[in-house]
C-alpha positions as CSV (number, residue, x, y, z in Angstrom):
1,M,0.0,0.0,0.0
2,D,3.0,2.3,0.5
3,I,3.7,2.4,-3.3
4,F,0.0,3.1,-4.0
5,S,-0.1,6.1,-1.6
6,E,3.2,7.5,-2.9
7,L,1.9,7.2,-6.5
8,Q,-1.3,8.9,-5.5
9,N,0.6,11.8,-3.8
10,R,2.8,12.2,-6.9
11,L,-0.3,12.4,-9.1
12,K,-1.9,15.0,-6.9
13,K,1.3,17.1,-6.9
14,S,1.7,16.7,-10.7
15,G,-2.0,17.5,-11.2
16,V,-1.5,20.8,-9.4
17,L,1.6,21.5,-11.5
18,I,-0.2,20.6,-14.7
19,F,-3.1,22.8,-13.7
20,F,-0.8,25.8,-13.1
21,I,1.1,25.1,-16.4
22,M,-2.2,25.0,-18.3
23,L,-3.3,28.2,-16.5
24,F,0.0,29.9,-17.5
25,F,-0.4,28.8,-21.2
26,Y,-4.1,30.0,-21.2
27,F,-3.2,33.5,-20.0
28,S,-0.1,33.7,-22.2
29,F,-2.2,32.8,-25.3
30,Y,-4.8,35.4,-24.5
31,T,-2.2,38.0,-23.6
32,I,-0.9,37.7,-27.2
33,N,-4.0,36.8,-29.3
34,G,-6.9,37.9,-27.2
35,E,-9.4,40.7,-27.8
36,R,-7.2,43.0,-25.8
37,G,-4.0,41.3,-26.6
38,I,-0.7,42.5,-28.0
39,R,-1.6,41.6,-31.6
40,R,-4.8,43.6,-31.4
41,Y,-3.0,46.5,-29.8
42,L,-0.4,46.6,-32.6
43,H,-3.2,46.4,-35.2
44,L,-5.1,49.3,-33.6
45,R,-1.9,51.4,-33.5
46,Q,-1.4,50.8,-37.2
47,E,-5.0,51.9,-37.9
48,I,-4.6,55.0,-35.7
49,S,-1.4,56.0,-37.6
50,Y,-3.2,55.5,-41.0
51,A,-6.3,57.5,-39.8
52,T,-3.9,60.3,-38.6
53,E,-2.3,60.5,-42.1
54,V,-5.8,60.6,-43.7
55,A,-6.9,63.3,-41.3
56,A,-3.8,65.4,-42.1
57,E,-4.4,65.1,-45.8
58,Y,-8.0,66.2,-45.4
59,H,-6.9,69.1,-43.2
60,R,-4.5,70.1,-46.0
61,Q,-7.2,69.9,-48.6
62,K,-9.6,71.9,-46.4
63,T,-6.9,74.6,-45.9
64,D,-6.4,74.8,-49.6
65,L,-10.1,75.2,-50.2
66,E,-10.4,77.8,-47.5
67,N,-7.7,79.8,-49.1
68,K,-9.4,79.6,-52.5
69,V,-12.7,80.7,-51.0
70,R,-11.0,83.6,-49.2
71,L,-9.5,84.7,-52.5
72,L,-13.0,84.7,-54.1
73,S,-14.7,86.5,-51.2
74,S,-16.1,90.0,-51.8
75,D,-13.7,91.5,-49.2
76,S,-10.5,90.5,-51.0
77,L,-11.5,89.6,-54.6
78,D,-8.5,88.3,-56.5
79,L,-9.2,88.9,-60.2
80,D,-6.8,86.3,-61.3
81,M,-8.4,83.7,-59.1
82,L,-11.8,84.7,-60.4
83,D,-10.7,84.5,-64.0
84,E,-9.1,81.1,-63.4
85,R,-12.3,79.7,-61.7
86,A,-14.6,81.1,-64.4
87,R,-12.4,79.5,-67.2
88,T,-12.3,76.2,-65.4
89,I,-16.0,76.0,-64.6
90,L,-17.3,77.4,-67.9
91,N,-14.6,75.9,-70.2
92,L,-13.8,79.3,-71.6
93,A,-10.5,80.2,-73.4
94,Q,-9.3,82.8,-75.9
95,Q,-8.3,81.7,-79.5
96,D,-4.6,82.4,-78.8
97,E,-4.3,80.7,-75.4
98,F,-2.9,77.3,-74.6
99,I,-4.7,75.3,-71.8
100,I,-2.7,73.1,-69.4
101,L,-5.0,71.0,-67.3
102,D,-4.1,70.1,-63.7
103,S,-5.2,66.7,-62.6
104,Y,-6.0,68.1,-59.1
105,E,-8.7,70.5,-60.3
106,K,-12.0,69.2,-61.3
């Protein structure tokens, strides 16, 4: 009976050890791959940097449009800007002029 009780004690001790090893692997796996894990964190950081770049580009476009609107306002009317916009929108040109289209303007 001594061998049987010793075997039973070893199984109990190894069962506790196996339990803690499994618990360690469980938490390690979800620390890396879980919903709030390291991989998700890195993915979200990448999305944030992309969104920041897009926001900066939109801000630059907005600033450009604000400048154009300011030049066309009645307070400070820039005749060159007015002429340029009228030619672009109405497709007007003189007979002796060359037209170079910019891909940015629509």
